[in-house]
N, C-alpha and C positions, 0 to 999 in steps of 0.2 A: 354752347348755342349752336346748333345745327340749323342752316337756313337752305332750303331747296326750293329753287325758282324753275318756272316752266314758261317757255316761249313757243308760240305757235304761229306761222306764217303761211299764206297760201299763194302760190304762183298763178297769176289769173290767166296766163296763156295756157298752162296746161294742168291747172287744177290741182297739182300736188302740193301735199301739206309738208312742211319742215318743222320739225319739233326739236327745241333746244332745252334740256335740262340742267342746271347748274348746281353745285353743291358749294356751301360755304359753311366752314367751321374752324375752330381754334385747336390746332394738333398740340399734342403732348409728347414728351420723348418716348413714352409707350407705344406711340404711333410710327416710330421709326421703323423703317422696312416693311411697313404694312401695305398691302396691296388692295388699290382701287379699282372697280370696274362697274359699269351700268349696263343693265338689261332693257331692251326694248320688246314690248309686245304688240303686235298688230295683227289685223284680219285680212286675210287674201281670200282668192276664190277657192282655196283648198281648205279654208279654215283658219284658226287662230294659229299665229307661229311666234316665236321668242328668238331673239338674237342677243348675245352677249359680248362685250367688247372685250378687246386684249387688255390684261391687268396693267396696271400703271404703279410704280412705286415713286413716291416724292421724298426729296431729301429734307429731313426735319432737323432743324437746328435747336440746339438747347446747350444752355451754360454748364461748365465743369462743376459738379458738386463734390468730388472726391479725387485726390492724388494719391497714387501709389508708388513705390519705389521698390526695384526688384535687384538682384544680384545675378548677373548672367557670366558665365553657364552656371545653371542651378545644381548646385553641388553641396553636400554636407559638409565638406572641409574643403579648406583654401590652405595652401602651404606657400612658403616663401618661393618665389621665382614665378609663380602662377600670374597670368593676365587675367584681369575680372573687369566687367562693364556694369556700371551702374545704370538702369534703365528707369525713366521717371514717366508715368503717364496720368493723364486725366480722363474722366469719363463723359468730357462733353463732347458734342458734335457741332463744329468740328474740333477735333482734339488740340490742345495747347501745343504749339512748336516750339517754345522755349521753356527753359526752367532754370531755377536757382539751385545748385548743389553745395551743399554744406560738408566740408571736408574737416574731420577732427583737427582741432588746434588753429583752424581758420574762422575767425570771426565773420568774415564776409563771405556771402555765396558766390559762386563762381557760374556764371551765366553761360549756359551752353543749350544745345538742341535736347532731346529727349534721352540722350544717352552720354555718360561720361567714361571714357576709358582709363583704366589703371593698369600699368604694364610693370611685371617684375616687383611684384609688391613684396615689401619687407614687414618684420614683425611690428614696426613701429606703426604701421598701416592698420592695425587693430584698434577700433572703436566704434563709435556711433555715426552714421552717416544719415543725412537728410536732404530732401528735396521739396522745392515749393514752386507755386506759380511766381510768376515775376512781379505781381503785385503783393506776394507774400500772404495772400489771404488764407491758403490752405497749404498744409505739409504733410509729410509722412517720414518714416526714419525706419532705419534697419541697423542692426549690429553684426559687425564683420570681425570674425576671429582668424588671424593669420597664424598658423601654426608653424613652429619651427623646431630645428633639432641640431645641437651642438655637440662636438665629440672632441675631446682632447686626450691625446695619448702620450704619455710622457714614460719614457723617452719614445722617439719615433724615429723613421729612417733607419739608416745602417748605423748600429752601435757595435763597436769591438771592446769586449772586456777579456781579462786574464782569468784562468781558471782558478775556482776557489773564492773569487770575489763576490760580493753581494750586489744584487742589482734590483732595487724597487721598481715596480712597473704599474702603473695606475692609468685607467681609462674613465674618464670623466664625463658624465652626460647632463647636459642642460637642455630642456624642452619644454614645451607648451602643455604636455601631457605625459602620461606613464610610456616609457620606453623599454625594449626590451633588449639586453646586451648578449652578444655571442662572441666567445672566443674560438679561433681557427689557427691551428700549427700545421703547416705543411698540407694544407687542403683536407685536415682532419680535426673535426669538432671537438673542442676540449669540453672536459665536464668541469672544471674549475678554471679560474683565472690563473695567470702563471705568477709565480712568486719565486725569488731565487736568493736564497740566504747563503748559498755557496754554489756557484756556478760550475756545472760539468759540461764535458764535449756534448751529450746527448742534448743538452739544453739548447744548443744551437739551432737556428732555423728561422723560418718566415712566419710571424705572428700578426693576426689580423683581429683588430676589434671592431666589430660591426654591431650597430643599433639600428632599431627600427622603431618609429613611432607607431603606437596601436592606433588602429582605426583611420590611419591617414595614408591613403595609397599612394607609393611612390615616393614617401619621404624614408630613405634609408641613407646612412651615412658609414663610412668605414676607414681606419686608417692602419699603417702597418709598421710593424719593427723588424727588421731582419738582424737578428742577433748572431754576432761571430764570437766564440769563445775560443781563444788562443792560448797555447801552452807550450813550454818547452819540452824537447823530447825527454820522455823518461824511459829507461830500459830495464828489463829484467831478463836475464839469459837462464835458460834451464837445458838439460841434456838427459837423454834416455838410450838405452842399449835395445836396439831394435830385435825382434823376437828370432830373427836368423842367427843372432849373436856375431854377425859379421861386419856390422856397421853400427854407427851412432847417429842419432839424430839430436842436432843443436837447434835450439830455437831461440831467436830474439824477439822478446815481446816488446812492442813499442807504443807509446802513447804520446801525442802532441798534435798540435794545429798551428800552422798549416802542416800537412802531412809531411813528415819527414822523410829525407831520402835514407836509405840504408846501405851501408858498405861493410863487407865482412873481409878482414884481414887475418893473417897468420902472425902472431906476434914473434918477433924476431928476424923472420925472411922478409916480413913485409909484403909477400905476395898477396894478391888480392882474389877472392873466391867469388866468381861471377855466377856459377851455378847455384842459384837460390829460387825458393818458391815463397811467395808471399799470399798471405790471406786477404780477404776483402777488407777495405778500409771503412769501418763502422763506428760512429760515435767516438772519433779521435784515436781509435785502436786498430792496430793489425799486427800481425807478426810475420817474421821472415824465417824461414827453415832452411838448413843445408843438412847433407847427409854425407857422412864421412866415414872412413875407414882406417883410422891413423895407425901406422905401424909403430909408433912411439909416442911419448907424451907429447902434447902440443897445447899452446895457449891460443885460443881465438878470441879475436876482438870484434865487436859489434859498434859501429859508428852510425848514430842517426843524427841527422842535422836539417833545420829548417831555418826560417829567417830570424828565429829568436836566439837558437842557441846551438851549438855542437856538443853532443853528450857520447862518451865514449865508456864502454864496458869490457872486461874481459872475463874469460871463463877457462880453466885448467881443464883439458880432456885426457884422461889416460889413454893409453895404447889399447887397441881392441882386445888384446890377449889379457889384460889386467883388469880383474873385477873392481867395480868401483859403485858408489852410492850414486844412485839415478835419480836426479831432482825431478819431481812432477811438474806438468805444464801448469801455468795459471789457470786456476779455477775462474769461471765467468762470476759476474758481479752478484748474480743471484745466490750462487751457491755462497759465495763470500759472506754475504748478508746473513743467510742462514746459519753458517758457522758462527759469526758474531753473536747472533741471537741465543743461540744454543750455549756459547761461552757464558753469555750474560746471565743466562738462566742458572747454569750449573754454579758460578760466582753467588749468585743470589740464594740459593739453596744452602751453599756451604756456610755463608755469613748467617743466614737463620739459624741452622743448626748450633754455630758457634754461641751465639745469642743465647739459643734456649738452654745449652749446657752451662753457660755462665750464670744464668738466673737459677738453675737447677742447684749449682754450687753453692750460691748466695744462700738459698733456702735451706739447704742441708747444713751449712756451716752454721746459720742461726738457730737451727733445729737442735743441733749437738751443744752449742753453747748453752741454749736454755737448759737443756737435760742435765748437764754438769752443775749448772747452778743449783738447780732443785736437789740433786743427789746431796750437795754439801749440806744445805738446809736439813735434810733428813737425817744425816749422820750426827749433825750437831744437836738435833733434837733427841736422838737416841743416847747421845752421850751424856747429856743432862739427866735422862731418866735413870741410866745406871748410877750416875753420881749420887742421886737423890736416895736410891735404895741403899747404898752404901752408908750414907749418913744417918738413915733410920736405924739400920742394923747395929751400927755402933753407939748410937744414942741409947737403945735398947740393952746393949751389954752393960753400959755405964750403970743404967738404973737398977740392974740386977745386983 
C-alpha cells in the first residue's frame, strides 16, 4: 500500500505558499539501494517550471534467507601445508556477524565471525565442512580434499657396497591421485628405474627419485641415494714393443675404488720407477704406463693399493734385443662383450650341428637295420621256393 499526503500552508505576512508532500509505503528487499526523489512543478512569470530534488537512498533491512560457505583462496586444489579460510555469509541486511562452523569429527559447532582460518592443513582435514546461523535455522556445506604425496626411497642417503654385490632399490609412492615418477642419475634422466644384480664401478653415482602429483601445482617430492661401489685393486699387466724397436711400453691396468695408488719397482734391485703416465680414472678403471729400453731381461712389479687391499703383480720383460711375444692391451668392455657374444654364437652353432649330425646318424642306423631285416625275409622266402621245386622234381621222378 502506498500513501501520498499533501499539506499546504500560506504565510499571511508574505502571502507565500508552503507545499509538503509525503510518501508512505512498506519496502521490500528489492527496494534496497533504490533511489527516491520528488519533482515540483510551478508557474512563474516566465511560465511553467519543474524542479527535481537530489535522489535519496534508504537503508532497507530484511532478514537472512540463505547461508553460503566458501573456501578461500578459491582454488581447484588444496595440498598439505596450505592455509585456507572458510567464509560464511548470509543474504540479509544487515548481514549476520556470527556463525557456527562445523569441522569434520567435531559434533558441536565452533562459534566464530564470518571467517574461520585453517593453517598448515594435513590430509586428515579432508571432509565435509558446514556453517550455520547461530540459531541453526539455516546451514550450508562444502567438501574439502587435501591432496598429499608421500615418497619412500629404499635405501636412501649414502650407501657403500662392494663390487659384484646385489642391491635392490625401490621408490614407493603414496598419493591422493595419480603421480608421475622420474629417476635421475648424476643430473641425467634415466629411461628405467635402477636395478643392481651385480654392482659395477659405473653404477656408482647420485640417484634421485622424483615424483609429482598430477594437476596439483607445487606438490613435488624427491629423495636421493648416493651409491658408492668399492672394490679391491685388480691388476693386469701388458707389454708391447714400440714401432721404433728401440723401446718397450709396459702398461699396468688397474681397477678399484677408492682409486688405488700405483707404484712401479724393478724386482731384484728394488728401485722405484717414477717416470710414469696415467690415464683418466673413469668408472673405477685407469692405467699406468712406463716406457723402457732394457739392455737385459728384467722383472717389473706393479703395486696398486687402496684402503681395502694391496695388490702386487709382476711381469718378465726381455731385453730390447731379444724378440718376444707382445701382449695386447686390454680391450674395452664393449669389445669384450662383443667377443663374448660372438663366442656364444659360435658355440651355439657347433652344438646345433652336432645335434643335427647325431639325429641323422640315428635315422641312418634305423634305416640300415630295417633294410637288413627285410633282406633276410626275402632270402628266406626264396630258399623256401627252391626247396619246394626240388621236392616236386623228386616226387615226379619217383612216380615215373
